[in-house]
Backbone of each chain as ProteinMPNN parsed JSONL, in Angstrom:
{"seq_chain_A": "MWQQLYQTHKDSEIEILSVAMDAQGSAKALPYVEKAGATFTTVVDGDNFLGQILNARAIPNGVLIDEQGVVRHINLGGFDVHHAETKQLVEDWFRQPSGAVDAPAVTNETPLDERALKLFERGLMLYRDGNTSEATTEWRKAIEFDGKNWIIRKQLWAVEHPDKFYAGDVDYGWQREQIDKGL", "coords_chain_A": {"N_chain_A": [[72.051, 117.095, 144.293], [72.043, 114.367, 144.297], [73.67, 113.957, 146.438], [72.122, 114.776, 148.537], [70.106, 112.856, 148.517], [71.668, 110.656, 149.01], [72.677, 111.175, 151.567], [70.315, 111.025, 153.023], [69.674, 108.333, 152.831], [71.879, 106.766, 153.374], [72.447, 105.161, 155.565], [71.05, 102.909, 155.245], [71.116, 99.899, 153.265], [72.304, 100.973, 150.85], [74.024, 102.289, 148.0], [75.761, 104.791, 146.134], [77.221, 105.05, 143.049], [79.031, 107.06, 141.193], [79.752, 107.916, 137.867], [82.008, 109.52, 135.925], [82.149, 110.375, 132.614], [84.121, 111.656, 131.272], [86.698, 112.016, 128.935], [88.757, 113.639, 129.429], [89.063, 113.37, 132.065], [89.65, 113.776, 135.6], [90.384, 116.431, 135.623], [88.383, 117.905, 134.329], [86.044, 116.911, 135.408], [86.177, 116.76, 138.204], [85.685, 119.32, 139.48], [82.863, 119.44, 139.417], [82.119, 117.371, 141.105], [83.182, 118.229, 143.487], [81.782, 120.595, 143.867], [79.284, 119.57, 144.264], [79.592, 118.466, 146.682], [79.926, 115.777, 147.101], [79.858, 112.767, 148.891], [79.785, 110.18, 148.217], [81.329, 107.714, 146.12], [83.06, 108.707, 143.194], [83.995, 107.663, 140.033], [86.182, 107.571, 137.152], [85.4, 107.059, 133.828], [87.035, 107.174, 131.395], [87.508, 105.9, 129.007], [85.153, 105.158, 127.928], [84.043, 102.681, 128.639], [81.766, 101.744, 130.057], [79.785, 102.958, 128.549], [79.969, 101.507, 126.206], [79.405, 98.815, 127.038], [76.847, 99.079, 127.946], [75.561, 99.871, 125.746], [75.178, 102.58, 125.169], [74.543, 105.843, 123.871], [74.511, 108.297, 124.825], [74.291, 110.5, 127.636], [72.487, 111.601, 130.562], [72.887, 108.49, 132.288], [71.4, 105.765, 134.085], [71.807, 102.936, 136.145], [70.282, 100.529, 138.025], [71.292, 98.393, 140.45], [70.982, 95.379, 142.139], [71.416, 93.775, 145.417], [72.544, 91.357, 144.788], [73.947, 91.861, 142.586], [72.498, 92.032, 140.289], [70.986, 93.556, 137.489], [68.34, 95.766, 137.832], [67.06, 97.873, 136.744], [67.337, 100.066, 133.968], [68.141, 103.186, 132.639], [68.708, 104.859, 129.888], [69.932, 107.87, 128.963], [67.973, 109.457, 130.183], [68.219, 109.71, 132.903], [67.989, 111.516, 135.483], [68.548, 113.098, 138.457], [67.342, 115.433, 139.11], [64.92, 115.314, 137.959], [61.651, 114.705, 138.921], [60.47, 112.196, 138.547], [62.608, 110.43, 138.317], [63.844, 110.658, 140.805], [61.755, 109.773, 142.445], [61.437, 107.161, 141.52], [63.84, 106.005, 142.271], [63.777, 106.303, 145.066], [61.526, 104.779, 145.685], [62.482, 102.311, 144.943], [64.51, 101.847, 146.787], [62.966, 101.264, 148.973], [61.703, 98.978, 148.317], [61.371, 95.729, 149.06], [61.644, 93.464, 147.417], [63.252, 94.38, 145.483], [62.478, 94.968, 142.967], [61.697, 96.992, 140.087], [59.192, 99.117, 139.045], [58.917, 100.72, 136.742], [59.305, 100.811, 133.136], [62.332, 99.767, 131.525], [64.69, 101.894, 129.913], [66.316, 101.468, 127.149], [68.845, 101.103, 124.577], [68.23, 99.865, 121.529], [69.538, 99.77, 119.141], [72.503, 98.542, 117.854], [75.748, 99.762, 118.771], [77.812, 101.612, 116.541], [80.519, 99.948, 115.369], [82.75, 100.877, 113.962], [82.773, 103.564, 114.535], [83.246, 103.432, 117.279], [85.815, 102.295, 117.327], [87.306, 104.311, 116.098], [86.895, 106.327, 117.925], [88.222, 105.265, 120.098], [90.827, 105.161, 119.076], [91.301, 107.858, 118.81], [91.238, 108.57, 121.51], [93.604, 107.412, 122.441], [95.491, 108.893, 121.015], [94.917, 111.4, 122.017], [95.668, 111.095, 124.693], [98.36, 110.842, 124.352], [99.011, 113.371, 123.856], [98.491, 114.342, 121.358], [96.431, 116.293, 120.334], [95.139, 117.487, 118.072], [95.212, 115.483, 116.16], [93.746, 113.601, 117.497], [91.185, 114.777, 117.633], [90.606, 114.761, 114.95], [90.258, 112.014, 114.461], [88.029, 111.595, 116.076], [86.172, 113.135, 114.789], [85.9, 111.709, 112.444], [84.759, 109.454, 113.538], [82.243, 110.401, 114.252], [81.185, 110.743, 111.743], [80.54, 108.151, 111.098], [78.73, 107.528, 113.051], [76.536, 109.647, 113.759], [74.852, 109.981, 115.85], [75.997, 109.309, 118.187], [76.287, 110.661, 121.048], [77.984, 110.692, 123.143], [80.485, 110.506, 121.997], [80.365, 112.734, 120.264], [79.885, 114.957, 121.953], [82.123, 114.859, 123.542], [84.083, 115.452, 121.701], [83.291, 118.077, 121.017], [83.737, 119.347, 123.509], [86.479, 119.219, 123.807], [87.388, 120.604, 121.581], [86.105, 123.052, 121.833], [86.471, 124.401, 124.443], [85.707, 126.734, 125.726], [82.974, 126.795, 125.466], [82.107, 125.105, 127.32], [83.545, 125.152, 129.7], [83.937, 127.67, 130.662], [82.338, 129.03, 132.72], [78.791, 128.477, 132.654], [77.616, 125.554, 130.879], [77.184, 125.962, 127.441], [74.334, 125.594, 126.071], [72.822, 126.638, 124.063], [74.666, 127.152, 122.065], [75.324, 124.489, 121.501], [72.933, 123.612, 120.348], [72.936, 125.152, 118.041], [75.152, 124.033, 116.777], [74.193, 121.507, 116.229], [72.114, 122.144, 114.482], [73.651, 123.055, 112.376], [74.786, 120.763, 111.605], [77.12, 120.039, 112.777]], "CA_chain_A": [[70.821, 116.421, 144.724], [72.385, 112.987, 144.625], [74.235, 113.946, 147.77], [70.986, 114.879, 149.459], [69.493, 111.527, 148.516], [72.642, 109.754, 149.62], [72.672, 111.466, 153.003], [69.057, 110.54, 153.598], [69.524, 106.88, 152.817], [73.134, 106.002, 153.399], [72.561, 104.189, 156.634], [70.49, 101.63, 154.792], [72.101, 99.187, 152.449], [72.348, 101.481, 149.476], [75.224, 103.024, 147.638], [75.73, 105.5, 144.861], [78.507, 105.041, 142.351], [78.92, 108.042, 140.13], [80.762, 107.682, 136.842], [82.246, 110.642, 135.02], [82.549, 109.814, 131.33], [85.077, 112.567, 130.636], [88.01, 111.561, 128.455], [89.735, 114.53, 130.068], [89.209, 112.9, 133.431], [89.33, 114.568, 136.785], [90.599, 117.853, 135.345], [87.116, 118.546, 133.992], [84.911, 116.385, 136.16], [86.302, 116.942, 139.653], [84.971, 120.494, 139.988], [81.445, 119.141, 139.621], [82.035, 116.504, 142.279], [83.467, 119.062, 144.666], [80.678, 121.537, 144.026], [78.136, 118.827, 144.778], [79.902, 118.004, 148.031], [79.587, 114.356, 147.101], [80.637, 111.877, 149.752], [79.823, 108.867, 147.573], [82.482, 107.578, 145.224], [82.992, 108.988, 141.767], [85.1, 107.105, 139.25], [86.293, 108.119, 135.803], [85.361, 106.082, 132.732], [87.524, 107.968, 130.277], [87.573, 105.093, 127.784], [83.797, 104.816, 127.52], [83.793, 101.25, 128.836], [80.363, 101.514, 130.41], [78.971, 103.353, 127.394], [79.965, 100.389, 125.262], [78.705, 97.601, 127.5], [75.422, 99.381, 128.107], [75.052, 100.276, 124.428], [74.684, 103.938, 125.357], [75.086, 106.862, 122.983], [74.318, 109.602, 125.448], [74.141, 110.524, 129.091], [72.829, 110.846, 131.765], [72.379, 107.132, 132.363], [71.332, 105.172, 135.403], [71.589, 101.493, 136.25], [70.012, 100.141, 139.41], [71.844, 97.055, 140.617], [70.582, 94.919, 143.473], [72.456, 93.246, 146.31], [73.186, 90.198, 144.165], [74.645, 92.298, 141.375], [71.602, 91.918, 139.133], [70.421, 94.808, 136.997], [66.897, 95.819, 138.029], [66.528, 98.974, 135.931], [68.285, 100.85, 133.178], [67.584, 104.337, 131.925], [69.756, 105.486, 129.084], [69.643, 109.195, 128.421], [66.999, 110.272, 130.892], [68.301, 109.439, 134.341], [68.42, 112.781, 136.067], [67.998, 113.203, 139.813], [66.53, 116.649, 139.172], [63.574, 114.98, 137.497], [60.884, 114.107, 140.008], [60.206, 110.761, 138.289], [63.831, 109.678, 138.612], [64.011, 110.667, 142.258], [60.702, 108.912, 142.993], [61.742, 105.778, 141.135], [64.965, 105.56, 143.093], [63.337, 106.183, 146.468], [60.638, 103.614, 145.751], [63.323, 101.114, 144.812], [65.167, 101.633, 148.071], [62.03, 100.736, 149.962], [61.086, 97.774, 147.767], [62.147, 94.574, 149.527], [61.954, 92.526, 146.341], [64.253, 94.992, 144.61], [61.953, 95.16, 141.609], [61.374, 98.357, 139.675], [57.955, 99.133, 138.267], [58.983, 101.462, 135.481], [60.008, 100.105, 132.063], [63.707, 100.179, 131.264], [64.912, 102.66, 128.681], [67.602, 101.005, 126.628], [69.067, 101.426, 123.178], [68.228, 98.583, 120.82], [70.42, 99.829, 117.963], [73.895, 98.301, 118.254], [76.657, 100.874, 118.522], [78.624, 101.435, 115.334], [81.866, 99.503, 115.751], [83.776, 101.732, 113.334], [82.797, 104.802, 115.33], [83.883, 103.127, 118.564], [87.258, 102.096, 117.106], [87.897, 105.626, 115.837], [86.876, 107.051, 119.192], [89.296, 104.687, 120.9], [92.099, 105.61, 118.502], [91.405, 109.268, 119.181], [91.562, 108.65, 122.937], [95.035, 107.108, 122.602], [96.215, 110.059, 120.505], [94.698, 112.488, 122.968], [96.483, 110.839, 125.881], [99.756, 111.078, 123.972], [99.198, 114.807, 123.661], [98.219, 114.729, 119.964], [95.029, 116.694, 120.378], [94.475, 117.728, 116.778], [94.992, 114.175, 115.518], [92.659, 112.961, 118.238], [89.889, 115.312, 117.215], [90.378, 114.272, 113.583], [89.684, 110.658, 114.567], [86.689, 111.693, 116.648], [85.293, 113.658, 113.746], [85.619, 110.556, 111.56], [83.84, 108.589, 114.291], [80.926, 111.02, 114.149], [80.661, 110.476, 110.402], [79.944, 106.819, 111.107], [77.584, 107.497, 113.959], [76.24, 111.012, 114.154], [73.99, 110.018, 117.017], [76.69, 108.95, 119.413], [76.501, 111.939, 121.712], [79.15, 110.564, 124.02], [81.628, 110.873, 121.157], [80.236, 114.086, 119.73], [80.053, 115.974, 122.996], [83.524, 114.832, 123.964], [84.788, 116.211, 120.654], [82.967, 119.487, 121.227], [84.336, 119.851, 124.753], [87.924, 119.379, 123.604], [87.63, 121.647, 120.565], [85.5, 124.33, 122.221], [86.371, 124.397, 125.915], [85.024, 127.938, 126.202], [81.53, 126.557, 125.485], [81.822, 124.123, 128.372], [84.283, 125.294, 130.947], [84.085, 129.073, 131.049], [80.985, 129.355, 133.21], [77.83, 127.404, 132.402], [77.643, 124.9, 129.575], [76.408, 126.764, 126.485], [73.463, 124.689, 125.333], [72.412, 127.337, 122.843], [75.733, 126.866, 121.101], [75.195, 123.088, 121.094], [71.796, 123.518, 119.427], [73.409, 125.706, 116.76], [76.04, 123.039, 116.154], [73.338, 120.438, 115.707], [71.449, 122.691, 113.295], [74.627, 123.162, 111.285], [75.307, 119.432, 111.303], [78.49, 119.921, 113.292]], "C_chain_A": [[71.073, 114.954, 145.023], [72.929, 112.923, 146.047], [73.152, 113.989, 148.838], [70.329, 113.513, 149.633], [70.388, 110.555, 149.272], [72.662, 109.928, 151.129], [71.443, 110.876, 153.685], [69.07, 109.032, 153.781], [70.775, 106.086, 153.146], [73.277, 105.043, 154.564], [71.837, 102.895, 156.315], [71.474, 101.023, 153.802], [72.103, 99.677, 151.006], [73.632, 102.248, 149.24], [74.99, 103.758, 146.334], [77.138, 105.449, 144.286], [78.358, 105.939, 141.131], [80.063, 107.843, 139.15], [80.852, 108.877, 135.911], [82.824, 110.086, 133.728], [83.608, 110.661, 130.616], [86.377, 111.907, 130.223], [89.108, 112.405, 129.103], [89.816, 114.324, 131.575], [88.913, 113.908, 134.525], [89.522, 116.058, 136.56], [89.28, 118.564, 135.087], [85.978, 118.134, 134.91], [84.98, 116.676, 137.662], [85.605, 118.192, 140.195], [83.488, 120.247, 140.26], [81.242, 118.319, 140.884], [82.219, 117.33, 143.551], [82.328, 120.021, 144.942], [79.462, 120.837, 144.626], [78.368, 118.364, 146.216], [79.669, 116.514, 148.177], [80.47, 113.569, 148.058], [80.603, 110.449, 149.22], [80.959, 108.875, 146.56], [82.159, 107.985, 143.796], [84.215, 108.372, 141.105], [85.085, 107.738, 137.865], [86.308, 106.986, 134.79], [85.764, 106.806, 131.454], [87.605, 107.211, 128.967], [86.193, 104.652, 127.305], [83.508, 103.322, 127.631], [82.307, 100.997, 129.109], [79.433, 101.908, 129.267], [78.859, 102.207, 126.415], [79.168, 99.2, 125.79], [77.218, 97.835, 127.721], [74.766, 99.807, 126.796], [74.476, 101.697, 124.473], [75.338, 104.907, 124.381], [74.939, 108.261, 123.577], [74.379, 109.421, 126.948], [73.048, 111.562, 129.398], [72.151, 109.469, 131.827], [72.356, 106.635, 133.794], [71.123, 103.679, 135.299], [71.37, 101.19, 137.72], [70.378, 98.665, 139.554], [71.534, 96.579, 142.02], [71.743, 94.266, 144.226], [73.192, 92.037, 145.736], [73.92, 90.581, 142.88], [73.794, 92.224, 140.124], [71.018, 93.288, 138.781], [68.897, 94.773, 137.15], [66.242, 96.933, 137.199], [67.667, 99.644, 135.175], [67.527, 102.03, 132.604], [68.726, 105.011, 131.197], [69.245, 106.826, 128.572], [68.73, 110.061, 129.265], [67.087, 110.185, 132.402], [68.87, 110.652, 135.052], [67.744, 112.973, 137.42], [67.15, 114.465, 139.992], [65.124, 116.428, 138.645], [62.851, 114.249, 138.611], [60.693, 112.609, 139.806], [61.429, 109.915, 138.632], [64.005, 109.538, 140.122], [63.009, 109.714, 142.904], [61.001, 107.452, 142.737], [62.823, 105.196, 142.048], [64.529, 105.35, 144.547], [62.392, 105.005, 146.659], [61.463, 102.336, 145.729], [64.037, 100.791, 146.12], [64.25, 100.912, 149.045], [61.457, 99.388, 149.552], [61.903, 96.548, 148.161], [62.518, 93.614, 148.398], [63.009, 93.086, 145.391], [63.76, 95.228, 143.205], [61.684, 96.636, 141.354], [60.173, 98.286, 138.75], [58.105, 99.695, 136.871], [59.72, 100.66, 134.408], [61.425, 100.648, 131.883], [63.756, 100.986, 129.972], [66.304, 102.279, 128.179], [67.722, 101.405, 125.165], [69.188, 100.113, 122.403], [69.145, 98.575, 119.605], [71.85, 99.569, 118.395], [74.766, 99.513, 117.921], [77.499, 100.57, 117.29], [80.068, 101.128, 115.736], [82.96, 100.395, 115.197], [83.908, 103.03, 114.129], [83.525, 104.566, 116.644], [85.393, 102.965, 118.401], [87.958, 103.432, 116.867], [87.93, 106.456, 117.111], [88.039, 106.584, 120.066], [90.667, 105.157, 120.399], [92.353, 107.067, 118.883], [91.789, 109.428, 120.649], [93.054, 108.397, 123.15], [95.883, 108.297, 122.14], [96.109, 111.209, 121.491], [95.584, 112.323, 124.197], [97.969, 110.986, 125.606], [100.042, 112.547, 123.722], [98.972, 115.264, 122.234], [96.765, 115.136, 119.804], [94.416, 116.859, 118.997], [94.284, 116.424, 116.011], [93.844, 113.431, 116.195], [91.312, 113.465, 117.74], [89.575, 114.93, 115.77], [89.737, 112.887, 113.614], [88.261, 110.717, 115.099], [85.701, 112.219, 115.625], [84.939, 112.553, 112.746], [84.623, 109.621, 112.237], [82.411, 109.101, 114.149], [80.32, 110.792, 112.769], [80.021, 109.097, 110.321], [78.724, 106.735, 112.011], [77.333, 108.883, 114.511], [75.423, 111.102, 115.423], [74.696, 109.541, 118.281], [77.116, 110.224, 120.11], [77.646, 111.875, 122.702], [80.386, 110.973, 123.238], [81.543, 112.334, 120.75], [80.469, 115.153, 120.792], [81.477, 116.006, 123.515], [84.371, 115.621, 122.972], [84.549, 117.708, 120.838], [83.724, 120.072, 122.422], [85.838, 120.072, 124.59], [88.211, 120.514, 122.624], [87.124, 123.014, 120.989], [85.358, 124.422, 123.732], [85.641, 125.627, 126.456], [83.511, 127.757, 126.266], [81.116, 125.604, 126.608], [82.394, 124.512, 129.721], [84.54, 126.739, 131.37], [82.76, 129.574, 131.584], [80.053, 128.196, 132.909], [78.04, 126.801, 131.011], [76.709, 125.67, 128.634], [75.552, 125.858, 125.611], [72.925, 125.322, 124.053], [73.399, 127.078, 121.722], [75.614, 125.431, 120.591], [74.047, 122.923, 120.097], [72.175, 124.054, 118.052], [74.276, 124.693, 116.031], [75.226, 121.926, 115.521], [72.633, 120.908, 114.441], [72.4, 122.756, 112.103], [75.203, 121.797, 110.898], [76.739, 119.254, 111.773], [78.471, 119.167, 114.623]], "O_chain_A": [[70.418, 114.361, 145.879], [72.683, 111.96, 146.773], [73.244, 113.343, 149.882], [70.039, 113.08, 150.748], [69.918, 109.74, 150.066], [72.663, 108.951, 151.877], [71.524, 110.307, 154.774], [68.543, 108.513, 154.765], [70.733, 104.856, 153.192], [74.16, 104.186, 154.544], [71.988, 101.9, 157.023], [72.538, 101.585, 153.544], [71.928, 98.898, 150.069], [74.24, 102.783, 150.167], [74.128, 103.387, 145.538], [78.115, 105.767, 144.963], [77.655, 105.614, 140.175], [81.206, 107.627, 139.553], [79.901, 109.206, 135.202], [83.854, 109.413, 133.735], [83.943, 110.388, 129.464], [87.075, 111.313, 131.046], [90.234, 111.945, 129.298], [90.553, 115.025, 132.269], [88.045, 114.771, 134.389], [88.89, 116.87, 137.235], [89.067, 119.682, 135.556], [85.058, 118.912, 135.159], [83.945, 116.82, 138.313], [84.993, 118.135, 141.262], [82.928, 120.781, 141.217], [80.298, 118.55, 141.64], [81.513, 117.152, 144.543], [81.948, 120.24, 146.092], [78.707, 121.431, 145.396], [77.435, 117.921, 146.887], [79.265, 116.039, 149.239], [81.694, 113.698, 148.031], [81.327, 109.591, 149.725], [81.476, 109.932, 146.197], [81.104, 107.64, 143.264], [85.339, 108.548, 141.575], [84.103, 108.36, 137.461], [87.124, 106.068, 134.879], [84.95, 107.021, 130.555], [87.758, 107.827, 127.912], [86.085, 103.856, 126.372], [82.797, 102.765, 126.794], [81.68, 100.147, 128.475], [78.41, 101.26, 129.044], [77.791, 101.957, 125.857], [78.344, 98.637, 125.068], [76.424, 96.895, 127.688], [73.564, 100.069, 126.747], [73.427, 101.974, 123.891], [76.532, 104.808, 124.097], [75.205, 109.266, 122.919], [74.506, 108.304, 127.45], [72.723, 112.351, 128.511], [70.985, 109.322, 131.46], [73.184, 107.03, 134.615], [70.351, 103.209, 134.463], [72.188, 101.558, 138.563], [69.833, 97.806, 138.861], [71.793, 97.291, 142.99], [72.875, 94.212, 143.748], [74.313, 91.729, 146.14], [74.449, 89.719, 142.177], [74.312, 92.341, 139.013], [70.618, 94.06, 139.651], [68.242, 93.856, 136.654], [65.03, 96.93, 136.982], [68.788, 99.768, 135.667], [66.398, 101.884, 132.135], [69.591, 105.645, 131.801], [68.254, 106.897, 127.845], [68.705, 111.279, 129.09], [66.143, 110.542, 133.106], [70.084, 110.79, 135.2], [66.517, 113.007, 137.512], [66.339, 114.551, 140.914], [64.237, 117.254, 138.859], [63.373, 113.289, 139.177], [60.744, 111.837, 140.763], [61.301, 108.816, 139.171], [64.275, 108.454, 140.64], [63.36, 108.943, 143.798], [60.841, 106.608, 143.619], [62.727, 104.065, 142.523], [64.872, 104.346, 145.172], [62.452, 104.312, 147.675], [61.149, 101.382, 146.44], [64.156, 99.63, 146.513], [64.684, 100.07, 149.832], [60.797, 98.725, 150.353], [63.006, 96.35, 147.653], [63.593, 93.015, 148.424], [63.588, 92.35, 144.592], [64.528, 95.643, 142.336], [61.473, 97.419, 142.28], [60.14, 97.502, 137.801], [57.491, 99.202, 135.925], [60.65, 99.916, 134.719], [61.675, 101.839, 132.067], [62.957, 100.776, 129.06], [67.322, 102.714, 128.717], [66.796, 101.98, 124.592], [70.132, 99.349, 122.601], [69.495, 97.512, 119.092], [72.374, 100.306, 119.23], [74.548, 100.197, 116.921], [77.852, 99.42, 117.03], [80.742, 101.947, 116.361], [83.968, 100.647, 115.858], [85.012, 103.524, 114.361], [84.325, 105.396, 117.075], [86.164, 103.439, 119.235], [89.06, 103.663, 117.365], [88.881, 107.201, 117.35], [88.739, 107.386, 120.683], [91.547, 105.503, 121.188], [93.469, 107.451, 119.232], [92.571, 110.313, 120.997], [93.696, 109.085, 123.945], [96.864, 108.661, 122.788], [97.088, 111.903, 121.764], [96.176, 113.287, 124.682], [98.752, 111.227, 126.524], [101.171, 112.927, 123.413], [99.22, 116.424, 121.907], [95.967, 114.411, 119.21], [93.289, 116.419, 118.768], [93.298, 116.272, 115.289], [93.073, 112.725, 115.544], [90.409, 112.677, 117.459], [88.407, 114.792, 115.405], [88.786, 112.62, 112.879], [87.388, 109.983, 114.636], [84.541, 111.807, 115.594], [83.808, 112.481, 112.265], [83.746, 109.06, 111.58], [81.482, 108.318, 113.948], [79.104, 110.664, 112.63], [79.071, 108.893, 109.565], [77.801, 105.96, 111.758], [77.836, 109.254, 115.572], [75.307, 112.176, 116.014], [74.065, 109.388, 119.327], [78.164, 110.795, 119.81], [78.215, 112.906, 123.061], [81.238, 111.701, 123.749], [82.513, 113.082, 120.869], [81.17, 116.135, 120.551], [81.983, 117.065, 123.886], [85.268, 116.368, 123.365], [85.488, 118.504, 120.818], [84.281, 121.167, 122.339], [86.4, 121.002, 125.168], [89.152, 121.286, 122.809], [87.658, 124.033, 120.55], [84.243, 124.511, 124.246], [85.028, 125.568, 127.522], [82.83, 128.459, 127.014], [79.931, 125.339, 126.814], [81.798, 124.235, 130.762], [85.275, 126.992, 132.324], [82.128, 130.441, 130.98], [80.484, 127.043, 132.908], [78.563, 127.446, 130.103], [75.577, 125.988, 128.999], [75.983, 125.412, 124.548], [72.615, 124.627, 123.085], [73.017, 126.819, 120.581], [75.781, 125.177, 119.398], [74.169, 122.184, 119.12], [71.791, 123.49, 117.028], [74.153, 124.513, 114.819], [75.528, 121.463, 114.421], [72.558, 120.178, 113.452], [71.995, 122.535, 110.961], [76.009, 121.696, 109.973], [77.482, 118.428, 111.242], [79.522, 118.958, 115.229]]}, "seq_chain_B": "MVATEQIGVGSVMPEFELPSITDGRAVRLSEYRGKKVILFMWASW", "coords_chain_B": {"N_chain_B": [[86.333, 97.015, 122.616], [83.58, 94.773, 122.776], [80.354, 94.055, 123.941], [78.982, 90.856, 123.988], [76.418, 90.272, 124.498], [73.466, 92.113, 125.024], [73.155, 94.148, 127.849], [70.575, 93.912, 130.094], [67.556, 94.373, 132.03], [67.61, 92.08, 134.609], [69.955, 90.909, 133.823], [73.195, 89.969, 135.047], [75.193, 92.47, 136.23], [78.144, 93.221, 134.549], [81.434, 92.802, 135.913], [83.553, 95.553, 136.679], [86.366, 97.769, 136.732], [87.34, 100.869, 137.745], [89.093, 104.021, 137.95], [89.169, 105.957, 140.96], [88.039, 109.303, 141.179], [89.17, 111.059, 142.923], [91.521, 110.018, 144.126], [92.588, 108.192, 142.381], [92.517, 105.542, 143.021], [91.789, 102.099, 142.398], [88.527, 101.152, 141.789], [86.182, 98.672, 142.234], [83.252, 97.205, 140.9], [82.378, 94.944, 142.218], [82.945, 95.43, 144.848], [80.689, 96.505, 145.838], [78.837, 94.605, 146.213], [76.069, 93.167, 147.896], [74.803, 95.424, 148.55], [72.278, 97.755, 147.529], [72.763, 99.418, 144.54], [73.063, 102.541, 142.975], [74.078, 103.245, 139.917], [75.331, 105.874, 138.243], [75.841, 107.684, 135.268], [77.544, 110.408, 133.952], [78.761, 113.565, 132.639], [81.156, 116.229, 132.233], [80.49, 117.469, 130.025]], "CA_chain_B": [[85.698, 95.785, 123.125], [82.135, 94.807, 122.532], [79.606, 93.065, 124.711], [78.333, 89.927, 123.072], [74.992, 90.29, 124.806], [73.034, 93.386, 125.589], [72.818, 94.118, 129.267], [69.214, 94.378, 130.315], [67.013, 94.044, 133.34], [67.761, 90.644, 134.833], [71.356, 90.516, 133.589], [74.155, 90.31, 136.091], [76.037, 93.56, 135.741], [79.535, 92.764, 134.468], [82.409, 93.428, 136.804], [84.468, 96.506, 136.074], [87.27, 98.447, 137.654], [87.624, 102.215, 137.23], [89.834, 104.776, 138.97], [88.497, 107.0, 141.728], [88.375, 110.646, 140.666], [89.907, 111.826, 143.923], [92.885, 109.533, 144.387], [93.027, 107.223, 141.375], [92.394, 104.166, 143.532], [90.932, 101.23, 141.593], [87.252, 100.833, 142.422], [85.545, 97.562, 141.526], [81.822, 97.055, 141.16], [82.16, 93.844, 143.164], [83.023, 95.958, 146.214], [79.37, 96.966, 146.223], [77.946, 93.46, 146.399], [75.423, 93.189, 149.205], [74.065, 96.672, 148.692], [71.608, 98.269, 146.323], [73.65, 100.439, 143.973], [72.671, 103.385, 141.845], [75.22, 103.604, 139.091], [74.88, 106.854, 137.282], [76.867, 108.145, 134.337], [77.371, 111.82, 133.595], [80.034, 114.119, 132.165], [81.228, 117.688, 132.319], [79.871, 118.002, 128.812]], "C_chain_B": [[84.206, 95.868, 122.943], [81.48, 93.727, 123.379], [78.926, 92.133, 123.735], [76.833, 89.893, 123.318], [74.646, 91.654, 125.349], [72.731, 93.196, 127.06], [71.412, 94.666, 129.422], [68.789, 94.05, 131.725], [67.065, 92.526, 133.494], [69.165, 90.142, 134.571], [72.155, 90.757, 134.859], [75.047, 91.403, 135.51], [77.488, 93.085, 135.696], [80.436, 93.504, 135.45], [83.195, 94.466, 136.027], [85.303, 97.15, 137.166], [87.617, 99.796, 137.045], [88.292, 103.039, 138.333], [88.979, 105.838, 139.665], [88.963, 108.374, 141.242], [89.241, 111.431, 141.651], [91.34, 111.328, 144.091], [93.373, 108.471, 143.419], [92.951, 105.775, 141.817], [91.448, 103.373, 142.647], [89.682, 100.883, 142.388], [86.588, 99.751, 141.593], [84.072, 97.517, 141.871], [81.571, 95.995, 142.227], [82.286, 94.298, 144.625], [81.647, 96.323, 146.751], [78.375, 95.828, 146.408], [77.364, 93.507, 147.809], [74.66, 94.473, 149.465], [73.318, 96.968, 147.397], [72.485, 99.415, 145.812], [72.955, 101.228, 142.876], [73.953, 103.734, 141.131], [74.721, 104.71, 138.183], [76.036, 107.501, 136.546], [76.542, 109.556, 133.889], [78.694, 112.293, 133.011], [79.993, 115.631, 132.323], [80.645, 118.313, 131.058], [78.429, 117.509, 128.704]], "O_chain_B": [[83.639, 96.96, 122.96], [82.003, 92.62, 123.51], [78.35, 92.587, 122.746], [76.065, 89.521, 122.43], [75.442, 92.276, 126.052], [72.125, 92.203, 127.462], [71.1, 95.755, 128.938], [69.566, 93.516, 132.516], [66.618, 91.785, 132.618], [69.537, 89.066, 135.041], [71.829, 91.641, 135.651], [75.587, 91.255, 134.414], [78.008, 92.597, 136.699], [80.218, 94.674, 135.766], [83.475, 94.277, 134.843], [84.984, 97.08, 138.353], [88.139, 99.852, 135.931], [88.078, 102.78, 139.517], [88.175, 106.522, 139.031], [90.139, 108.571, 140.936], [89.957, 112.354, 141.261], [92.269, 112.131, 144.187], [94.451, 107.908, 143.608], [93.291, 104.874, 141.049], [90.428, 103.894, 142.195], [89.763, 100.386, 143.511], [86.445, 99.897, 140.379], [83.69, 97.765, 143.015], [80.66, 96.131, 143.043], [81.79, 93.627, 145.53], [81.453, 96.437, 147.962], [77.208, 96.061, 146.723], [78.051, 93.835, 148.777], [73.959, 94.6, 150.469], [73.682, 96.492, 146.322], [72.896, 100.279, 146.587], [72.342, 100.662, 141.971], [74.811, 104.432, 141.671], [73.774, 104.501, 137.424], [77.071, 107.82, 137.131], [75.415, 109.859, 133.497], [79.641, 111.514, 132.899], [78.934, 116.226, 132.52], [80.347, 119.506, 131.013], [77.731, 117.848, 127.749]]}, "name": "protein", "num_of_chains": 2, "seq": "MWQQLYQTHKDSEIEILSVAMDAQGSAKALPYVEKAGATFTTVVDGDNFLGQILNARAIPNGVLIDEQGVVRHINLGGFDVHHAETKQLVEDWFRQPSGAVDAPAVTNETPLDERALKLFERGLMLYRDGNTSEATTEWRKAIEFDGKNWIIRKQLWAVEHPDKFYAGDVDYGWQREQIDKGLMVATEQIGVGSVMPEFELPSITDGRAVRLSEYRGKKVILFMWASW"}
């Protein structure tokens, strides 16, 4: 749907920059980009840089940035082009000469737990060195410090249970069970 | 790394550089100056 929006508006001065937060990078994220037929750029933020600077603990997130590089809107956790409100907000913004956005920003006021972030980072380094089980151990420790950081938790789930993510559709029922069990 | 200030509406979005998913080319936010940009973050999970 982003591609549809992009096609409609790309001759005006707008751009879409898609960011895949996958620690596993293009291996897991590229299929989605290809399936969407996206002609806008997708980058990989495998180190959760944007998650940290935006104080985000979940996705999908959207930031609307104007021609001068100023943030005009943030929506952490609820920015989904399949939602009519998101699509409307974006289309209204394109047409708004002042670049202002009417809707209130949705941000996260609770600072991210630094210990969780450090453990996540350590796990990423281990993962990239091929030490997957040590990586997931660090990520599990990270979750103990911040059980609500879904960027960390879902990344852990995806690495430990690829069949629940990459063998067909994402198994959200399984995710709900994990949450109920405190896993 | 930690941001010393929360990014909010009205903040200048910090510069960043991330690799393109298709060819690994470094993409900088500053390349988009002069256009309205929708930055959206998602994942395979």
